[in-house]
N, C-alpha and C positions, 0 to 999 in steps of 0.2 A: 611410424618412424619419424624422428625429428633430426634435422641437421642444423648445427649452429657452430660457426667457426670451424675449427678442425675436429669437432666432435659429432658423433652420430649416436642417438639414443634409440634403442629398440626397446621401448617400454614394456610391451607385452612379454617379451623374452627376458626382461630384467638385465639388459646388457648396455653398457656404455663403451664407446670406442673413441680413441683419439687417433685420427687418421685411420689406419686399419688395425691398430693395436688395442686389444680389449683391456679395459680397466676394471679392476676388482672393486665393486661397490656393494655394500650391504643392500638388501631389498628395500629397507625403509628409505635409504638415500635415493634410490632409483625412483621410488614412488613420489617423494617430494619433488625431485627434479622433474619428473614427468608432468606434474601439476603446474610447476612454474613455467616450464617450456610451453605447455599447451595454452597458458594464459599470458604469454609474453606481452609486455607493455601494459598489463592490467594489474590492479591490486588484487592480491589473493589473501583471503582471510586466514588467520591462524586456525580457525575451526576447520576450514577446507583442507589445509595441509595435514592437520592431525587426523581427520577422517580418512584421508588417503593412505596414510602410513601406519596408523595405529588402530584403525577400525574399532573405535569405541572405547579403547582403553584410556584410563586417566593418564595424562602426560604433563610433565612440568614444562614450563617455558624453557628451562635449561636444556632439556632433551631435544626440543625442537631446534633451538639455537645451535646445538652441536651438530645436528644433521645438516642444517643449512650451511654451516661454515665448512 
């Protein structure tokens, strides 16, 4: 579990909460967020993010950008 600001991320369960309110987020978004939060303050490579969320599938830069935004 990760806590940051008003948010709590339960990555293994695929859930994000703001305060105690659950937020609907697609699995890929949760996967990317979990990697970013786990490596807070560090540079995370595009390949690492793609591996976490798309597990070997070919992905365009635009797809990754949409998930991050």
